[in-house]
Predicted model as a PDB file, atoms N, CA, C, CB and O in Angstrom, pLDDT in the B-factor column:
MODEL        1                                                                  
ATOM      1  N   MET A   1      25.990  -2.252  16.650  1.00 63.00           N  
ATOM      2  CA  MET A   1      25.324  -1.625  15.547  1.00 63.00           C  
ATOM      3  C   MET A   1      26.120  -1.798  14.265  1.00 63.00           C  
ATOM      4  CB  MET A   1      25.096  -0.166  15.838  1.00 63.00           C  
ATOM      5  O   MET A   1      25.559  -2.108  13.214  1.00 63.00           O  
ATOM      6  N   VAL A   2      27.414  -1.599  14.355  1.00 70.00           N  
ATOM      7  CA  VAL A   2      28.263  -1.750  13.174  1.00 70.00           C  
ATOM      8  C   VAL A   2      28.251  -3.198  12.713  1.00 70.00           C  
ATOM      9  CB  VAL A   2      29.707  -1.290  13.470  1.00 70.00           C  
ATOM     10  O   VAL A   2      28.203  -3.465  11.512  1.00 70.00           O  
ATOM     11  N   GLU A   3      28.294  -4.137  13.654  1.00 72.00           N  
ATOM     12  CA  GLU A   3      28.273  -5.550  13.300  1.00 72.00           C  
ATOM     13  C   GLU A   3      26.959  -5.934  12.616  1.00 72.00           C  
ATOM     14  CB  GLU A   3      28.488  -6.408  14.548  1.00 72.00           C  
ATOM     15  O   GLU A   3      26.952  -6.703  11.655  1.00 72.00           O  
ATOM     16  N   ALA A   4      25.849  -5.391  13.121  1.00 67.00           N  
ATOM     17  CA  ALA A   4      24.550  -5.690  12.521  1.00 67.00           C  
ATOM     18  C   ALA A   4      24.441  -5.098  11.126  1.00 67.00           C  
ATOM     19  CB  ALA A   4      23.420  -5.162  13.401  1.00 67.00           C  
ATOM     20  O   ALA A   4      23.875  -5.728  10.232  1.00 67.00           O  
ATOM     21  N   SER A   5      24.974  -3.893  10.923  1.00 68.00           N  
ATOM     22  CA  SER A   5      24.880  -3.286   9.591  1.00 68.00           C  
ATOM     23  C   SER A   5      25.776  -3.995   8.592  1.00 68.00           C  
ATOM     24  CB  SER A   5      25.248  -1.808   9.652  1.00 68.00           C  
ATOM     25  O   SER A   5      25.401  -4.149   7.430  1.00 68.00           O  
ATOM     26  N   THR A   6      26.956  -4.432   9.026  1.00 71.00           N  
ATOM     27  CA  THR A   6      27.812  -5.176   8.102  1.00 71.00           C  
ATOM     28  C   THR A   6      27.227  -6.552   7.806  1.00 71.00           C  
ATOM     29  CB  THR A   6      29.226  -5.316   8.677  1.00 71.00           C  
ATOM     30  O   THR A   6      27.405  -7.073   6.705  1.00 71.00           O  
ATOM     31  N   HIS A   7      26.537  -7.145   8.768  1.00 69.00           N  
ATOM     32  CA  HIS A   7      25.853  -8.419   8.525  1.00 69.00           C  
ATOM     33  C   HIS A   7      24.739  -8.236   7.497  1.00 69.00           C  
ATOM     34  CB  HIS A   7      25.278  -8.989   9.843  1.00 69.00           C  
ATOM     35  O   HIS A   7      24.446  -9.152   6.728  1.00 69.00           O  
ATOM     36  N   GLY A   8      24.128  -7.075   7.481  1.00 67.00           N  
ATOM     37  CA  GLY A   8      23.077  -6.772   6.521  1.00 67.00           C  
ATOM     38  C   GLY A   8      23.596  -6.373   5.155  1.00 67.00           C  
ATOM     39  O   GLY A   8      22.810  -6.184   4.226  1.00 67.00           O  
ATOM     40  N   GLY A   9      24.906  -6.241   5.017  1.00 73.00           N  
ATOM     41  CA  GLY A   9      25.486  -5.906   3.727  1.00 73.00           C  
ATOM     42  C   GLY A   9      25.764  -4.432   3.529  1.00 73.00           C  
ATOM     43  O   GLY A   9      26.069  -4.006   2.415  1.00 73.00           O  
ATOM     44  N   PHE A  10      25.666  -3.640   4.591  1.00 75.00           N  
ATOM     45  CA  PHE A  10      25.935  -2.212   4.498  1.00 75.00           C  
ATOM     46  C   PHE A  10      27.364  -1.941   4.959  1.00 75.00           C  
ATOM     47  CB  PHE A  10      24.917  -1.398   5.342  1.00 75.00           C  
ATOM     48  O   PHE A  10      27.858  -2.620   5.859  1.00 75.00           O  
ATOM     49  N   PRO A  11      28.034  -0.961   4.359  1.00 81.00           N  
ATOM     50  CA  PRO A  11      29.392  -0.631   4.807  1.00 81.00           C  
ATOM     51  C   PRO A  11      29.385   0.022   6.193  1.00 81.00           C  
ATOM     52  CB  PRO A  11      30.071   0.302   3.795  1.00 81.00           C  
ATOM     53  O   PRO A  11      28.356   0.514   6.655  1.00 81.00           O  
ATOM     54  N   ASP A  12      30.528   0.017   6.831  1.00 78.00           N  
ATOM     55  CA  ASP A  12      30.643   0.600   8.178  1.00 78.00           C  
ATOM     56  C   ASP A  12      30.265   2.074   8.208  1.00 78.00           C  
ATOM     57  CB  ASP A  12      32.061   0.432   8.699  1.00 78.00           C  
ATOM     58  O   ASP A  12      29.702   2.548   9.195  1.00 78.00           O  
ATOM     59  N   GLU A  13      30.564   2.794   7.151  1.00 81.00           N  
ATOM     60  CA  GLU A  13      30.322   4.235   7.114  1.00 81.00           C  
ATOM     61  C   GLU A  13      28.867   4.592   6.880  1.00 81.00           C  
ATOM     62  CB  GLU A  13      31.160   4.863   6.047  1.00 81.00           C  
ATOM     63  O   GLU A  13      28.525   5.773   6.925  1.00 81.00           O  
ATOM     64  N   ALA A  14      28.002   3.634   6.635  1.00 78.00           N  
ATOM     65  CA  ALA A  14      26.600   3.924   6.297  1.00 78.00           C  
ATOM     66  C   ALA A  14      25.775   4.329   7.516  1.00 78.00           C  
ATOM     67  CB  ALA A  14      25.964   2.712   5.637  1.00 78.00           C  
ATOM     68  O   ALA A  14      24.717   4.937   7.356  1.00 78.00           O  
ATOM     69  N   GLY A  15      26.219   4.016   8.707  1.00 79.00           N  
ATOM     70  CA  GLY A  15      25.452   4.302   9.921  1.00 79.00           C  
ATOM     71  C   GLY A  15      25.047   5.759  10.090  1.00 79.00           C  
ATOM     72  O   GLY A  15      23.861   6.044  10.257  1.00 79.00           O  
ATOM     73  N   PRO A  16      25.998   6.689  10.052  1.00 85.00           N  
ATOM     74  CA  PRO A  16      25.611   8.105  10.201  1.00 85.00           C  
ATOM     75  C   PRO A  16      24.692   8.598   9.085  1.00 85.00           C  
ATOM     76  CB  PRO A  16      26.851   8.973  10.241  1.00 85.00           C  
ATOM     77  O   PRO A  16      23.797   9.405   9.337  1.00 85.00           O  
ATOM     78  N   ARG A  17      24.901   8.127   7.866  1.00 85.00           N  
ATOM     79  CA  ARG A  17      24.027   8.546   6.760  1.00 85.00           C  
ATOM     80  C   ARG A  17      22.609   8.030   6.955  1.00 85.00           C  
ATOM     81  CB  ARG A  17      24.582   8.050   5.418  1.00 85.00           C  
ATOM     82  O   ARG A  17      21.642   8.740   6.680  1.00 85.00           O  
ATOM     83  N   ILE A  18      22.489   6.807   7.426  1.00 79.00           N  
ATOM     84  CA  ILE A  18      21.161   6.246   7.687  1.00 79.00           C  
ATOM     85  C   ILE A  18      20.477   7.021   8.808  1.00 79.00           C  
ATOM     86  CB  ILE A  18      21.262   4.744   8.053  1.00 79.00           C  
ATOM     87  O   ILE A  18      19.277   7.289   8.738  1.00 79.00           O  
ATOM     88  N   ALA A  19      21.232   7.379   9.836  1.00 82.00           N  
ATOM     89  CA  ALA A  19      20.659   8.142  10.953  1.00 82.00           C  
ATOM     90  C   ALA A  19      20.185   9.516  10.491  1.00 82.00           C  
ATOM     91  CB  ALA A  19      21.691   8.297  12.085  1.00 82.00           C  
ATOM     92  O   ALA A  19      19.115   9.970  10.899  1.00 82.00           O  
ATOM     93  N   ILE A  20      20.961  10.177   9.653  1.00 87.00           N  
ATOM     94  CA  ILE A  20      20.570  11.498   9.144  1.00 87.00           C  
ATOM     95  C   ILE A  20      19.316  11.384   8.287  1.00 87.00           C  
ATOM     96  CB  ILE A  20      21.719  12.133   8.329  1.00 87.00           C  
ATOM     97  O   ILE A  20      18.419  12.222   8.383  1.00 87.00           O  
ATOM     98  N   ALA A  21      19.250  10.351   7.447  1.00 84.00           N  
ATOM     99  CA  ALA A  21      18.059  10.164   6.606  1.00 84.00           C  
ATOM    100  C   ALA A  21      16.828   9.893   7.463  1.00 84.00           C  
ATOM    101  CB  ALA A  21      18.276   9.006   5.612  1.00 84.00           C  
ATOM    102  O   ALA A  21      15.743  10.394   7.168  1.00 84.00           O  
ATOM    103  N   THR A  22      16.990   9.110   8.512  1.00 80.00           N  
ATOM    104  CA  THR A  22      15.869   8.820   9.408  1.00 80.00           C  
ATOM    105  C   THR A  22      15.392  10.085  10.107  1.00 80.00           C  
ATOM    106  CB  THR A  22      16.269   7.765  10.445  1.00 80.00           C  
ATOM    107  O   THR A  22      14.188  10.333  10.180  1.00 80.00           O  
ATOM    108  N   LEU A  23      16.314  10.884  10.618  1.00 85.00           N  
ATOM    109  CA  LEU A  23      15.946  12.121  11.298  1.00 85.00           C  
ATOM    110  C   LEU A  23      15.308  13.124  10.338  1.00 85.00           C  
ATOM    111  CB  LEU A  23      17.172  12.740  11.960  1.00 85.00           C  
ATOM    112  O   LEU A  23      14.390  13.850  10.721  1.00 85.00           O  
ATOM    113  N   ALA A  24      15.783  13.169   9.104  1.00 84.00           N  
ATOM    114  CA  ALA A  24      15.190  14.080   8.120  1.00 84.00           C  
ATOM    115  C   ALA A  24      13.754  13.670   7.800  1.00 84.00           C  
ATOM    116  CB  ALA A  24      16.034  14.108   6.831  1.00 84.00           C  
ATOM    117  O   ALA A  24      12.873  14.524   7.704  1.00 84.00           O  
ATOM    118  N   CYS A  25      13.514  12.372   7.634  1.00 81.00           N  
ATOM    119  CA  CYS A  25      12.143  11.885   7.391  1.00 81.00           C  
ATOM    120  C   CYS A  25      11.240  12.203   8.573  1.00 81.00           C  
ATOM    121  CB  CYS A  25      12.143  10.365   7.124  1.00 81.00           C  
ATOM    122  O   CYS A  25      10.104  12.642   8.396  1.00 81.00           O  
ATOM    123  N   ALA A  26      11.752  11.979   9.777  1.00 80.00           N  
ATOM    124  CA  ALA A  26      10.954  12.258  10.967  1.00 80.00           C  
ATOM    125  C   ALA A  26      10.660  13.744  11.110  1.00 80.00           C  
ATOM    126  CB  ALA A  26      11.668  11.750  12.209  1.00 80.00           C  
ATOM    127  O   ALA A  26       9.551  14.124  11.486  1.00 80.00           O  
ATOM    128  N   ALA A  27      11.640  14.584  10.813  1.00 82.00           N  
ATOM    129  CA  ALA A  27      11.432  16.029  10.917  1.00 82.00           C  
ATOM    130  C   ALA A  27      10.373  16.509   9.929  1.00 82.00           C  
ATOM    131  CB  ALA A  27      12.748  16.774  10.678  1.00 82.00           C  
ATOM    132  O   ALA A  27       9.519  17.325  10.274  1.00 82.00           O  
ATOM    133  N   LEU A  28      10.433  16.000   8.700  1.00 80.00           N  
ATOM    134  CA  LEU A  28       9.426  16.388   7.713  1.00 80.00           C  
ATOM    135  C   LEU A  28       8.043  15.888   8.104  1.00 80.00           C  
ATOM    136  CB  LEU A  28       9.801  15.854   6.335  1.00 80.00           C  
ATOM    137  O   LEU A  28       7.042  16.560   7.855  1.00 80.00           O  
ATOM    138  N   LEU A  29       7.988  14.729   8.705  1.00 77.00           N  
ATOM    139  CA  LEU A  29       6.711  14.149   9.108  1.00 77.00           C  
ATOM    140  C   LEU A  29       6.115  14.884  10.305  1.00 77.00           C  
ATOM    141  CB  LEU A  29       6.885  12.671   9.440  1.00 77.00           C  
ATOM    142  O   LEU A  29       4.896  15.019  10.406  1.00 77.00           O  
ATOM    143  N   ILE A  30       6.959  15.354  11.201  1.00 80.00           N  
ATOM    144  CA  ILE A  30       6.487  16.017  12.416  1.00 80.00           C  
ATOM    145  C   ILE A  30       5.978  17.425  12.132  1.00 80.00           C  
ATOM    146  CB  ILE A  30       7.600  16.071  13.450  1.00 80.00           C  
ATOM    147  O   ILE A  30       5.056  17.896  12.798  1.00 80.00           O  
ATOM    148  N   ILE A  31       6.564  18.093  11.160  1.00 79.00           N  
ATOM    149  CA  ILE A  31       6.147  19.466  10.854  1.00 79.00           C  
ATOM    150  C   ILE A  31       4.716  19.417  10.337  1.00 79.00           C  
ATOM    151  CB  ILE A  31       7.107  20.142   9.801  1.00 79.00           C  
ATOM    152  O   ILE A  31       4.473  19.078   9.179  1.00 79.00           O  
ATOM    153  N   GLY A  32       3.786  19.753  11.193  1.00 66.00           N  
ATOM    154  CA  GLY A  32       2.378  19.657  10.840  1.00 66.00           C  
ATOM    155  C   GLY A  32       1.794  20.914  10.228  1.00 66.00           C  
ATOM    156  O   GLY A  32       0.707  20.880   9.650  1.00 66.00           O  
ATOM    157  N   ARG A  33       2.508  22.019  10.350  1.00 71.00           N  
ATOM    158  CA  ARG A  33       1.986  23.278   9.818  1.00 71.00           C  
ATOM    159  C   ARG A  33       1.998  23.317   8.299  1.00 71.00           C  
ATOM    160  CB  ARG A  33       2.786  24.438  10.359  1.00 71.00           C  
ATOM    161  O   ARG A  33       1.202  24.024   7.681  1.00 71.00           O  
ATOM    162  N   PHE A  34       2.887  22.569   7.713  1.00 75.00           N  
ATOM    163  CA  PHE A  34       3.034  22.585   6.262  1.00 75.00           C  
ATOM    164  C   PHE A  34       2.603  21.235   5.697  1.00 75.00           C  
ATOM    165  CB  PHE A  34       4.497  22.912   5.854  1.00 75.00           C  
ATOM    166  O   PHE A  34       3.363  20.270   5.776  1.00 75.00           O  
ATOM    167  N   PRO A  35       1.412  21.147   5.135  1.00 78.00           N  
ATOM    168  CA  PRO A  35       0.915  19.854   4.657  1.00 78.00           C  
ATOM    169  C   PRO A  35       1.808  19.201   3.601  1.00 78.00           C  
ATOM    170  CB  PRO A  35      -0.464  20.026   4.094  1.00 78.00           C  
ATOM    171  O   PRO A  35       1.912  17.975   3.550  1.00 78.00           O  
ATOM    172  N   ARG A  36       2.443  20.002   2.770  1.00 76.00           N  
ATOM    173  CA  ARG A  36       3.305  19.414   1.741  1.00 76.00           C  
ATOM    174  C   ARG A  36       4.507  18.717   2.351  1.00 76.00           C  
ATOM    175  CB  ARG A  36       3.771  20.484   0.766  1.00 76.00           C  
ATOM    176  O   ARG A  36       4.883  17.628   1.916  1.00 76.00           O  
ATOM    177  N   SER A  37       5.113  19.338   3.359  1.00 77.00           N  
ATOM    178  CA  SER A  37       6.274  18.699   3.971  1.00 77.00           C  
ATOM    179  C   SER A  37       5.875  17.471   4.775  1.00 77.00           C  
ATOM    180  CB  SER A  37       7.009  19.686   4.862  1.00 77.00           C  
ATOM    181  O   SER A  37       6.627  16.499   4.832  1.00 77.00           O  
ATOM    182  N   ALA A  38       4.700  17.504   5.396  1.00 79.00           N  
ATOM    183  CA  ALA A  38       4.235  16.327   6.127  1.00 79.00           C  
ATOM    184  C   ALA A  38       3.958  15.182   5.159  1.00 79.00           C  
ATOM    185  CB  ALA A  38       2.969  16.657   6.945  1.00 79.00           C  
ATOM    186  O   ALA A  38       4.262  14.029   5.462  1.00 79.00           O  
ATOM    187  N   SER A  39       3.387  15.487   4.004  1.00 81.00           N  
ATOM    188  CA  SER A  39       3.135  14.448   2.997  1.00 81.00           C  
ATOM    189  C   SER A  39       4.440  13.876   2.468  1.00 81.00           C  
ATOM    190  CB  SER A  39       2.301  15.009   1.838  1.00 81.00           C  
ATOM    191  O   SER A  39       4.575  12.664   2.304  1.00 81.00           O  
ATOM    192  N   LEU A  40       5.402  14.757   2.200  1.00 83.00           N  
ATOM    193  CA  LEU A  40       6.712  14.300   1.737  1.00 83.00           C  
ATOM    194  C   LEU A  40       7.387  13.445   2.799  1.00 83.00           C  
ATOM    195  CB  LEU A  40       7.604  15.496   1.373  1.00 83.00           C  
ATOM    196  O   LEU A  40       7.994  12.424   2.477  1.00 83.00           O  
ATOM    197  N   GLY A  41       7.288  13.849   4.056  1.00 79.00           N  
ATOM    198  CA  GLY A  41       7.866  13.059   5.145  1.00 79.00           C  
ATOM    199  C   GLY A  41       7.219  11.693   5.255  1.00 79.00           C  
ATOM    200  O   GLY A  41       7.908  10.706   5.513  1.00 79.00           O  
ATOM    201  N   ALA A  42       5.901  11.614   5.062  1.00 80.00           N  
ATOM    202  CA  ALA A  42       5.207  10.324   5.121  1.00 80.00           C  
ATOM    203  C   ALA A  42       5.648   9.416   3.979  1.00 80.00           C  
ATOM    204  CB  ALA A  42       3.685  10.528   5.074  1.00 80.00           C  
ATOM    205  O   ALA A  42       5.841   8.216   4.175  1.00 80.00           O  
ATOM    206  N   ILE A  43       5.807   9.982   2.797  1.00 84.00           N  
ATOM    207  CA  ILE A  43       6.250   9.185   1.651  1.00 84.00           C  
ATOM    208  C   ILE A  43       7.685   8.694   1.857  1.00 84.00           C  
ATOM    209  CB  ILE A  43       6.149  10.009   0.349  1.00 84.00           C  
ATOM    210  O   ILE A  43       7.989   7.531   1.592  1.00 84.00           O  
ATOM    211  N   LEU A  44       8.558   9.573   2.326  1.00 83.00           N  
ATOM    212  CA  LEU A  44       9.943   9.184   2.566  1.00 83.00           C  
ATOM    213  C   LEU A  44      10.063   8.163   3.686  1.00 83.00           C  
ATOM    214  CB  LEU A  44      10.777  10.403   2.893  1.00 83.00           C  
ATOM    215  O   LEU A  44      10.860   7.230   3.587  1.00 83.00           O  
ATOM    216  N   ALA A  45       9.276   8.325   4.760  1.00 81.00           N  
ATOM    217  CA  ALA A  45       9.315   7.372   5.862  1.00 81.00           C  
ATOM    218  C   ALA A  45       8.817   6.003   5.410  1.00 81.00           C  
ATOM    219  CB  ALA A  45       8.477   7.880   7.040  1.00 81.00           C  
ATOM    220  O   ALA A  45       9.368   4.979   5.814  1.00 81.00           O  
ATOM    221  N   THR A  46       7.781   5.977   4.576  1.00 82.00           N  
ATOM    222  CA  THR A  46       7.281   4.710   4.057  1.00 82.00           C  
ATOM    223  C   THR A  46       8.341   4.017   3.211  1.00 82.00           C  
ATOM    224  CB  THR A  46       6.008   4.932   3.233  1.00 82.00           C  
ATOM    225  O   THR A  46       8.526   2.804   3.308  1.00 82.00           O  
ATOM    226  N   GLY A  47       9.032   4.786   2.387  1.00 84.00           N  
ATOM    227  CA  GLY A  47      10.122   4.218   1.598  1.00 84.00           C  
ATOM    228  C   GLY A  47      11.265   3.730   2.459  1.00 84.00           C  
ATOM    229  O   GLY A  47      11.870   2.697   2.174  1.00 84.00           O  
ATOM    230  N   PHE A  48      11.563   4.474   3.517  1.00 79.00           N  
ATOM    231  CA  PHE A  48      12.638   4.081   4.427  1.00 79.00           C  
ATOM    232  C   PHE A  48      12.300   2.766   5.132  1.00 79.00           C  
ATOM    233  CB  PHE A  48      12.895   5.190   5.464  1.00 79.00           C  
ATOM    234  O   PHE A  48      13.139   1.870   5.222  1.00 79.00           O  
ATOM    235  N   PHE A  49      11.062   2.657   5.632  1.00 78.00           N  
ATOM    236  CA  PHE A  49      10.665   1.419   6.305  1.00 78.00           C  
ATOM    237  C   PHE A  49      10.577   0.255   5.319  1.00 78.00           C  
ATOM    238  CB  PHE A  49       9.320   1.608   7.014  1.00 78.00           C  
ATOM    239  O   PHE A  49      10.866  -0.886   5.679  1.00 78.00           O  
ATOM    240  N   GLY A  50      10.182   0.536   4.086  1.00 80.00           N  
ATOM    241  CA  GLY A  50      10.181  -0.510   3.066  1.00 80.00           C  
ATOM    242  C   GLY A  50      11.582  -1.025   2.796  1.00 80.00           C  
ATOM    243  O   GLY A  50      11.786  -2.226   2.621  1.00 80.00           O  
ATOM    244  N   GLY A  51      12.541  -0.122   2.763  1.00 78.00           N  
ATOM    245  CA  GLY A  51      13.934  -0.528   2.597  1.00 78.00           C  
ATOM    246  C   GLY A  51      14.434  -1.358   3.764  1.00 78.00           C  
ATOM    247  O   GLY A  51      15.203  -2.301   3.578  1.00 78.00           O  
ATOM    248  N   ALA A  52      13.999  -1.011   4.966  1.00 76.00           N  
ATOM    249  CA  ALA A  52      14.385  -1.794   6.143  1.00 76.00           C  
ATOM    250  C   ALA A  52      13.795  -3.198   6.080  1.00 76.00           C  
ATOM    251  CB  ALA A  52      13.932  -1.090   7.429  1.00 76.00           C  
ATOM    252  O   ALA A  52      14.450  -4.167   6.464  1.00 76.00           O  
ATOM    253  N   ILE A  53      12.560  -3.309   5.598  1.00 75.00           N  
ATOM    254  CA  ILE A  53      11.929  -4.624   5.469  1.00 75.00           C  
ATOM    255  C   ILE A  53      12.702  -5.473   4.464  1.00 75.00           C  
ATOM    256  CB  ILE A  53      10.447  -4.484   5.033  1.00 75.00           C  
ATOM    257  O   ILE A  53      12.953  -6.653   4.711  1.00 75.00           O  
ATOM    258  N   ILE A  54      13.075  -4.883   3.344  1.00 77.00           N  
ATOM    259  CA  ILE A  54      13.823  -5.614   2.326  1.00 77.00           C  
ATOM    260  C   ILE A  54      15.203  -6.018   2.846  1.00 77.00           C  
ATOM    261  CB  ILE A  54      13.963  -4.765   1.056  1.00 77.00           C  
ATOM    262  O   ILE A  54      15.666  -7.124   2.569  1.00 77.00           O  
ATOM    263  N   ALA A  55      15.861  -5.134   3.595  1.00 77.00           N  
ATOM    264  CA  ALA A  55      17.185  -5.461   4.143  1.00 77.00           C  
ATOM    265  C   ALA A  55      17.089  -6.637   5.112  1.00 77.00           C  
ATOM    266  CB  ALA A  55      17.798  -4.232   4.857  1.00 77.00           C  
ATOM    267  O   ALA A  55      17.951  -7.516   5.104  1.00 77.00           O  
ATOM    268  N   LEU A  56      16.052  -6.660   5.944  1.00 73.00           N  
ATOM    269  CA  LEU A  56      15.879  -7.783   6.864  1.00 73.00           C  
ATOM    270  C   LEU A  56      15.504  -9.063   6.118  1.00 73.00           C  
ATOM    271  CB  LEU A  56      14.809  -7.453   7.906  1.00 73.00           C  
ATOM    272  O   LEU A  56      15.914 -10.157   6.508  1.00 73.00           O  
ATOM    273  N   PHE A  57      14.739  -8.926   5.065  1.00 76.00           N  
ATOM    274  CA  PHE A  57      14.388 -10.084   4.251  1.00 76.00           C  
ATOM    275  C   PHE A  57      15.631 -10.669   3.593  1.00 76.00           C  
ATOM    276  CB  PHE A  57      13.351  -9.701   3.186  1.00 76.00           C  
ATOM    277  O   PHE A  57      15.772 -11.886   3.475  1.00 76.00           O  
ATOM    278  N   ARG A  58      16.533  -9.781   3.165  1.00 73.00           N  
ATOM    279  CA  ARG A  58      17.753 -10.203   2.483  1.00 73.00           C  
ATOM    280  C   ARG A  58      18.684 -11.004   3.379  1.00 73.00           C  
ATOM    281  CB  ARG A  58      18.480  -9.003   1.953  1.00 73.00           C  
ATOM    282  O   ARG A  58      19.375 -11.903   2.899  1.00 73.00           O  
ATOM    283  N   VAL A  59      18.715 -10.695   4.667  1.00 74.00           N  
ATOM    284  CA  VAL A  59      19.601 -11.422   5.575  1.00 74.00           C  
ATOM    285  C   VAL A  59      18.912 -12.624   6.213  1.00 74.00           C  
ATOM    286  CB  VAL A  59      20.111 -10.490   6.658  1.00 74.00           C  
ATOM    287  O   VAL A  59      19.486 -13.290   7.074  1.00 74.00           O  
ATOM    288  N   GLY A  60      17.682 -12.900   5.789  1.00 74.00           N  
ATOM    289  CA  GLY A  60      17.004 -14.103   6.248  1.00 74.00           C  
ATOM    290  C   GLY A  60      16.223 -13.960   7.530  1.00 74.00           C  
ATOM    291  O   GLY A  60      15.927 -14.969   8.171  1.00 74.00           O  
ATOM    292  N   GLN A  61      15.875 -12.758   7.934  1.00 72.00           N  
ATOM    293  CA  GLN A  61      15.109 -12.550   9.154  1.00 72.00           C  
ATOM    294  C   GLN A  61      13.652 -12.259   8.818  1.00 72.00           C  
ATOM    295  CB  GLN A  61      15.711 -11.404   9.983  1.00 72.00           C  
ATOM    296  O   GLN A  61      13.095 -11.236   9.218  1.00 72.00           O  
ATOM    297  N   VAL A  62      13.053 -13.176   8.078  1.00 76.00           N  
ATOM    298  CA  VAL A  62      11.659 -13.011   7.679  1.00 76.00           C  
ATOM    299  C   VAL A  62      10.769 -13.233   8.895  1.00 76.00           C  
ATOM    300  CB  VAL A  62      11.282 -13.992   6.529  1.00 76.00           C  
ATOM    301  O   VAL A  62      10.867 -14.259   9.568  1.00 76.00           O  
ATOM    302  N   GLY A  63       9.905 -12.269   9.172  1.00 72.00           N  
ATOM    303  CA  GLY A  63       8.990 -12.380  10.299  1.00 72.00           C  
ATOM    304  C   GLY A  63       9.618 -12.034  11.638  1.00 72.00           C  
ATOM    305  O   GLY A  63       9.028 -12.302  12.684  1.00 72.00           O  
ATOM    306  N   SER A  64      10.814 -11.440  11.621  1.00 72.00           N  
ATOM    307  CA  SER A  64      11.464 -11.056  12.871  1.00 72.00           C  
ATOM    308  C   SER A  64      10.770  -9.834  13.458  1.00 72.00           C  
ATOM    309  CB  SER A  64      12.968 -10.769  12.646  1.00 72.00           C  
ATOM    310  O   SER A  64      10.118  -9.094  12.722  1.00 72.00           O  
ATOM    311  N   PRO A  65      10.892  -9.601  14.773  1.00 74.00           N  
ATOM    312  CA  PRO A  65      10.248  -8.434  15.381  1.00 74.00           C  
ATOM    313  C   PRO A  65      10.608  -7.102  14.726  1.00 74.00           C  
ATOM    314  CB  PRO A  65      10.606  -8.373  16.825  1.00 74.00           C  
ATOM    315  O   PRO A  65       9.706  -6.288  14.531  1.00 74.00           O  
ATOM    316  N   PRO A  66      11.890  -6.818  14.366  1.00 68.00           N  
ATOM    317  CA  PRO A  66      12.153  -5.540  13.697  1.00 68.00           C  
ATOM    318  C   PRO A  66      11.433  -5.426  12.353  1.00 68.00           C  
ATOM    319  CB  PRO A  66      13.649  -5.362  13.490  1.00 68.00           C  
ATOM    320  O   PRO A  66      10.977  -4.342  11.988  1.00 68.00           O  
ATOM    321  N   GLN A  67      11.326  -6.516  11.624  1.00 66.00           N  
ATOM    322  CA  GLN A  67      10.641  -6.471  10.337  1.00 66.00           C  
ATOM    323  C   GLN A  67       9.144  -6.230  10.537  1.00 66.00           C  
ATOM    324  CB  GLN A  67      10.875  -7.777   9.554  1.00 66.00           C  
ATOM    325  O   GLN A  67       8.535  -5.487   9.768  1.00 66.00           O  
ATOM    326  N   LEU A  68       8.552  -6.837  11.541  1.00 72.00           N  
ATOM    327  CA  LEU A  68       7.126  -6.641  11.808  1.00 72.00           C  
ATOM    328  C   LEU A  68       6.846  -5.215  12.272  1.00 72.00           C  
ATOM    329  CB  LEU A  68       6.637  -7.641  12.862  1.00 72.00           C  
ATOM    330  O   LEU A  68       5.806  -4.646  11.940  1.00 72.00           O  
ATOM    331  N   ILE A  69       7.768  -4.639  13.036  1.00 72.00           N  
ATOM    332  CA  ILE A  69       7.581  -3.242  13.477  1.00 72.00           C  
ATOM    333  C   ILE A  69       7.647  -2.310  12.273  1.00 72.00           C  
ATOM    334  CB  ILE A  69       8.658  -2.838  14.534  1.00 72.00           C  
ATOM    335  O   ILE A  69       6.828  -1.399  12.157  1.00 72.00           O  
ATOM    336  N   CYS A  70       8.603  -2.519  11.383  1.00 66.00           N  
ATOM    337  CA  CYS A  70       8.688  -1.692  10.168  1.00 66.00           C  
ATOM    338  C   CYS A  70       7.433  -1.840   9.319  1.00 66.00           C  
ATOM    339  CB  CYS A  70       9.929  -2.072   9.339  1.00 66.00           C  
ATOM    340  O   CYS A  70       6.938  -0.862   8.759  1.00 66.00           O  
ATOM    341  N   LEU A  71       6.929  -3.045   9.226  1.00 68.00           N  
ATOM    342  CA  LEU A  71       5.711  -3.280   8.455  1.00 68.00           C  
ATOM    343  C   LEU A  71       4.519  -2.565   9.077  1.00 68.00           C  
ATOM    344  CB  LEU A  71       5.429  -4.776   8.353  1.00 68.00           C  
ATOM    345  O   LEU A  71       3.696  -1.995   8.360  1.00 68.00           O  
ATOM    346  N   ALA A  72       4.419  -2.590  10.400  1.00 74.00           N  
ATOM    347  CA  ALA A  72       3.317  -1.926  11.073  1.00 74.00           C  
ATOM    348  C   ALA A  72       3.409  -0.405  10.946  1.00 74.00           C  
ATOM    349  CB  ALA A  72       3.286  -2.325  12.537  1.00 74.00           C  
ATOM    350  O   ALA A  72       2.384   0.268  10.832  1.00 74.00           O  
ATOM    351  N   LEU A  73       4.618   0.138  10.965  1.00 69.00           N  
ATOM    352  CA  LEU A  73       4.800   1.592  10.866  1.00 69.00           C  
ATOM    353  C   LEU A  73       4.593   2.117   9.448  1.00 69.00           C  
ATOM    354  CB  LEU A  73       6.186   1.972  11.346  1.00 69.00           C  
ATOM    355  O   LEU A  73       4.224   3.277   9.265  1.00 69.00           O  
ATOM    356  N   SER A  74       4.825   1.286   8.459  1.00 59.00           N  
ATOM    357  CA  SER A  74       4.652   1.756   7.085  1.00 59.00           C  
ATOM    358  C   SER A  74       3.255   1.502   6.672  1.00 59.00           C  
ATOM    359  CB  SER A  74       5.627   1.083   6.120  1.00 59.00           C  
ATOM    360  O   SER A  74       2.877   1.818   5.544  1.00 59.00           O  
TER     361      SER A  74                                                      
ENDMDL                                                                          
END                                                                             
């Protein structure tokens, strides 16, 4: 994981921050009782997956399975 993130141009310390951001987006998206938080979670998750698509594009993995999954989820 660390090798893949450094290959993508991210520092070694970015892993835990990325995981926390992903879990926060998922938590906001899952909370269905509050429409505002679910909408915010959907917007943040879309931005997160868009960033993942751009990161994969930057390292030359255009059309790779992880990029296609991010595209399908966003």
